[in-house]
Residue frames as qw, qx, qy, qz and C-alpha x, y, z in Angstrom:
[[0.311, 0.618, 0.690, 0.215, -20.60, -35.10, 29.60],
 [0.007, 0.949, 0.176, -0.263, -20.65, -31.36, 30.25],
 [0.346, -0.582, 0.458, 0.576, -17.11, -31.09, 29.05],
 [0.394, 0.195, 0.755, 0.486, -18.08, -32.64, 25.71],
 [0.167, 0.835, 0.520, 0.060, -21.03, -30.28, 25.26],
 [0.183, -0.891, 0.075, 0.409, -18.84, -27.31, 26.13],
 [0.414, -0.317, 0.619, 0.587, -16.19, -28.49, 23.65],
 [0.338, 0.472, 0.723, 0.373, -18.78, -28.91, 20.86],
 [0.033, 0.935, 0.332, -0.123, -20.21, -25.45, 21.60],
 [0.299, -0.737, 0.293, 0.530, -16.74, -23.94, 21.44],
 [0.390, -0.043, 0.716, 0.577, -16.26, -25.54, 18.04],
 [0.213, 0.630, 0.696, 0.272, -19.67, -24.52, 16.66],
 [0.114, -0.847, -0.277, 0.440, -19.82, -20.97, 18.04],
 [0.173, -0.505, 0.378, 0.756, -17.20, -19.50, 15.65],
 [0.183, 0.214, 0.810, 0.515, -19.03, -21.10, 12.72],
 [0.027, 0.772, 0.632, -0.064, -22.23, -19.31, 13.68],
 [0.156, -0.805, -0.037, 0.571, -20.45, -15.96, 13.86],
 [0.327, -0.163, 0.585, 0.724, -18.96, -16.32, 10.38],
 [0.483, 0.712, 0.352, -0.368, -20.66, -14.58, 7.53],
 [0.687, 0.559, 0.262, 0.384, -20.07, -13.59, 3.97],
 [0.469, -0.244, 0.031, 0.848, -17.18, -11.22, 3.42],
 [0.199, 0.874, 0.293, -0.333, -18.33, -7.68, 2.84],
 [0.632, 0.539, 0.175, 0.529, -17.11, -6.00, -0.33],
 [0.437, -0.272, -0.142, 0.845, -14.68, -3.14, 0.19],
 [0.109, 0.122, -0.159, -0.974, -16.69, -0.88, -2.04],
 [0.448, 0.418, 0.659, -0.435, -20.43, -0.61, -2.42],
 [0.508, 0.710, -0.035, -0.486, -20.42, 0.89, -5.90],
 [0.858, 0.127, 0.426, 0.257, -19.53, -1.55, -8.72],
 [0.495, 0.831, 0.038, 0.254, -18.55, 1.35, -11.03],
 [0.222, -0.882, 0.400, -0.113, -16.00, 2.59, -8.48],
 [0.761, -0.329, 0.552, 0.090, -14.61, -0.92, -8.08],
 [0.793, 0.483, 0.289, 0.233, -14.34, -1.32, -11.87],
 [0.257, 0.918, -0.174, 0.247, -12.40, 1.96, -12.12],
 [0.499, -0.714, 0.487, -0.064, -10.22, 0.91, -9.18],
 [0.874, -0.018, 0.458, 0.162, -9.45, -2.41, -10.84],
 [0.652, 0.691, 0.121, 0.287, -8.55, -0.73, -14.14],
 [0.006, 0.924, -0.297, 0.241, -6.32, 1.82, -12.39],
 [0.634, -0.586, 0.503, -0.043, -4.66, -0.72, -10.12],
 [0.904, 0.234, 0.287, 0.212, -3.72, -2.82, -13.18],
 [0.507, 0.762, -0.034, 0.402, -1.69, 0.16, -14.44],
 [0.192, -0.847, 0.354, -0.346, 0.05, 0.98, -11.14],
 [0.641, 0.245, -0.673, 0.276, 2.97, -0.82, -9.50],
 [0.733, -0.650, -0.198, 0.031, 3.06, -2.04, -5.93],
 [0.107, 0.867, -0.394, 0.286, 5.84, -0.08, -4.27],
 [0.627, -0.513, 0.566, -0.155, 6.67, -2.98, -1.94],
 [0.870, 0.105, 0.479, 0.063, 6.55, -5.94, -4.33],
 [0.032, -0.662, 0.418, 0.621, 7.83, -3.96, -7.33],
 [0.033, 0.141, -0.845, -0.516, 7.14, -6.74, -9.83],
 [0.037, 0.493, 0.869, -0.015, 3.39, -6.82, -9.24],
 [0.120, -0.511, -0.284, -0.802, 0.57, -4.47, -10.02],
 [0.289, -0.209, 0.468, -0.809, -1.49, -2.98, -7.21],
 [0.805, -0.042, -0.153, -0.572, -4.32, -5.31, -8.23],
 [0.831, 0.119, -0.541, 0.039, -2.14, -8.41, -7.79],
 [0.288, 0.345, -0.636, 0.627, -0.37, -7.40, -4.58],
 [0.622, -0.586, -0.512, -0.083, -1.50, -8.41, -1.11],
 [0.453, 0.051, -0.384, 0.803, 0.95, -6.09, 0.67],
 [0.161, -0.705, -0.538, 0.433, -0.53, -3.73, 3.28],
 [0.087, -0.463, 0.154, 0.869, 0.83, -0.69, 1.41],
 [0.049, -0.124, -0.740, -0.659, -0.91, -1.87, -1.77],
 [0.170, -0.620, -0.766, 0.011, -4.20, -2.11, 0.14],
 [0.175, -0.656, -0.241, 0.694, -3.62, 1.41, 1.49],
 [0.038, -0.253, 0.438, 0.862, -3.01, 2.71, -2.03],
 [0.103, -0.362, -0.826, -0.419, -6.14, 0.97, -3.32],
 [0.184, -0.709, -0.606, 0.311, -8.13, 2.60, -0.50],
 [0.143, -0.538, 0.049, 0.830, -6.60, 5.96, -1.36],
 [0.012, -0.031, -0.667, -0.744, -7.60, 5.46, -5.00],
 [0.138, -0.576, -0.802, -0.078, -11.17, 4.66, -3.85],
 [0.179, -0.707, -0.348, 0.588, -11.22, 7.91, -1.91],
 [0.087, -0.354, 0.342, 0.866, -9.93, 9.90, -4.90],
 [0.063, -0.284, -0.800, -0.524, -12.60, 8.33, -7.12],
 [0.182, -0.687, -0.679, 0.184, -15.23, 9.26, -4.53],
 [0.170, -0.609, -0.075, 0.771, -13.90, 12.84, -4.59],
 [0.560, 0.761, 0.250, -0.211, -14.67, 12.90, -8.32],
 [0.125, -0.683, 0.553, 0.461, -11.12, 12.83, -9.68],
 [0.813, 0.472, -0.217, -0.263, -10.56, 11.40, -13.16],
 [0.968, -0.066, 0.060, 0.235, -8.25, 8.43, -13.80],
 [0.574, 0.555, -0.118, 0.590, -5.60, 10.75, -15.25],
 [0.221, -0.789, 0.214, -0.531, -5.81, 13.06, -12.22],
 [0.862, -0.467, 0.170, -0.097, -5.42, 10.09, -9.85],
 [0.898, 0.173, 0.019, 0.403, -2.45, 8.74, -11.82],
 [0.314, 0.706, -0.145, 0.618, -0.85, 12.21, -11.93],
 [0.513, -0.748, 0.190, -0.375, -1.38, 12.56, -8.17],
 [0.935, -0.295, 0.166, 0.103, 0.32, 9.23, -7.48],
 [0.748, 0.407, -0.015, 0.523, 3.18, 10.00, -9.90],
 [0.023, 0.808, -0.178, 0.561, 3.70, 13.36, -8.20],
 [0.675, -0.641, 0.240, -0.273, 3.80, 11.62, -4.84],
 [0.860, -0.275, 0.413, 0.117, 5.85, 8.49, -5.70],
 [0.069, -0.567, 0.615, 0.545, 7.49, 9.28, -9.04],
 [0.637, 0.353, -0.448, -0.518, 7.19, 7.49, -12.39],
 [0.086, 0.232, -0.962, 0.116, 8.18, 4.26, -10.66],
 [0.466, 0.165, 0.650, -0.577, 4.57, 3.85, -9.50],
 [0.701, 0.446, -0.157, -0.533, 3.48, 3.36, -13.12],
 [0.840, -0.069, 0.533, 0.073, 3.68, -0.22, -14.28],
 [0.658, 0.433, 0.361, 0.499, 4.42, 1.01, -17.81],
 [0.232, -0.668, -0.038, 0.706, 6.39, 4.24, -17.48],
 [0.525, 0.829, 0.138, -0.137, 6.09, 6.73, -20.36],
 [0.753, 0.230, 0.123, 0.604, 8.87, 7.16, -22.91],
 [0.089, -0.996, 0.021, 0.004, 10.73, 10.24, -21.70],
 [0.389, 0.726, -0.497, 0.272, 14.34, 11.34, -21.61],
 [0.384, -0.539, 0.641, -0.389, 14.63, 9.87, -18.10],
 [0.795, -0.027, 0.563, -0.223, 13.20, 6.48, -19.10],
 [0.623, 0.630, -0.346, -0.309, 14.69, 6.21, -22.60],
 [0.117, 0.470, -0.873, 0.059, 17.38, 3.73, -21.50],
 [0.520, 0.020, 0.746, -0.417, 14.69, 1.60, -19.90],
 [0.748, 0.500, 0.229, -0.373, 12.85, 1.33, -23.23],
 [0.598, 0.701, -0.372, -0.110, 15.85, 1.15, -25.61],
 [0.274, -0.633, 0.714, -0.116, 18.31, -0.71, -23.35],
 [0.773, -0.018, 0.627, -0.096, 17.04, -4.28, -23.90],
 [0.758, 0.643, 0.112, -0.010, 17.15, -3.85, -27.69],
 [0.196, 0.855, -0.473, 0.079, 20.67, -2.42, -27.52],
 [0.488, -0.461, 0.733, -0.112, 21.83, -5.34, -25.38],
 [0.840, 0.263, 0.468, -0.076, 20.28, -7.82, -27.82],
 [0.599, 0.792, -0.114, 0.042, 21.96, -6.15, -30.80],
 [0.067, -0.780, 0.611, -0.116, 25.29, -6.05, -28.94],
 [0.699, -0.228, 0.668, -0.116, 24.96, -9.77, -28.09],
 [0.832, 0.462, 0.306, 0.009, 24.26, -10.78, -31.68],
 [0.376, 0.872, -0.302, 0.079, 27.09, -8.56, -32.95],
 [0.324, -0.644, 0.684, -0.113, 29.50, -10.15, -30.47],
 [0.807, 0.039, 0.586, -0.061, 28.39, -13.64, -31.50],
 [0.723, 0.685, 0.090, 0.015, 28.76, -12.80, -35.19],
 [0.161, 0.860, -0.474, 0.099, 32.28, -11.35, -34.68],
 [0.540, -0.451, 0.703, -0.106, 33.35, -14.37, -32.60],
 [0.841, 0.255, 0.477, -0.020, 32.10, -16.83, -35.21],
 [0.566, 0.816, -0.111, 0.043, 33.81, -14.87, -38.03],
 [0.082, -0.784, 0.607, -0.102, 37.12, -14.79, -36.14],
 [0.695, -0.219, 0.678, -0.100, 36.84, -18.48, -35.35],
 [0.821, 0.493, 0.288, -0.026, 36.09, -19.29, -38.98],
 [0.398, 0.863, -0.307, 0.058, 39.12, -17.32, -40.20],
 [0.331, -0.645, 0.682, -0.095, 41.42, -19.36, -37.93],
 [0.890, 0.086, 0.441, -0.081, 40.43, -22.66, -39.57],
 [0.323, -0.315, 0.675, 0.583, 42.84, -24.08, -42.14],
 [0.442, 0.370, -0.309, -0.757, 41.71, -23.72, -45.77],
 [0.320, 0.088, -0.904, -0.271, 41.56, -27.47, -46.45],
 [0.026, 0.311, 0.856, -0.412, 39.07, -27.97, -43.58],
 [0.311, 0.450, 0.160, -0.822, 36.97, -25.11, -44.87],
 [0.446, 0.322, -0.556, -0.623, 36.70, -26.74, -48.30],
 [0.891, -0.079, 0.204, -0.397, 35.73, -30.05, -46.77],
 [0.686, 0.459, -0.563, 0.026, 38.87, -31.94, -47.90],
 [0.883, -0.464, 0.063, 0.008, 40.19, -34.78, -45.78],
 [0.037, -0.815, 0.575, 0.053, 43.87, -34.94, -44.91]]
């Protein structure tokens, strides 16, 4: 009987110790700014996620660092500039159009144009190889 009571107490005790999760920040304005900033910054570990979406420990560290910079009174631009100076333009989820990132912005369009041009040339060459009577729709 004692063993059962001890077992039940061991199961109930952790439930009594549980509570509501505490928010990381006390100020809702700071958290709103953090959320807006973290939507614009890339997780350096995940690389295809924003800081807001990432659960990586480094992303949490960067979010905490952003909280600290907000508490220091830095503007959003100053925080972004600080992170870009520290990690490079890669930390931005949408890098600016500069000479270094021009291929990143223009490259997909160039590849699409090159693909359509190649398809058009292939179809033209293929069409020129057909006999004339097939082109006119005449049966042999």
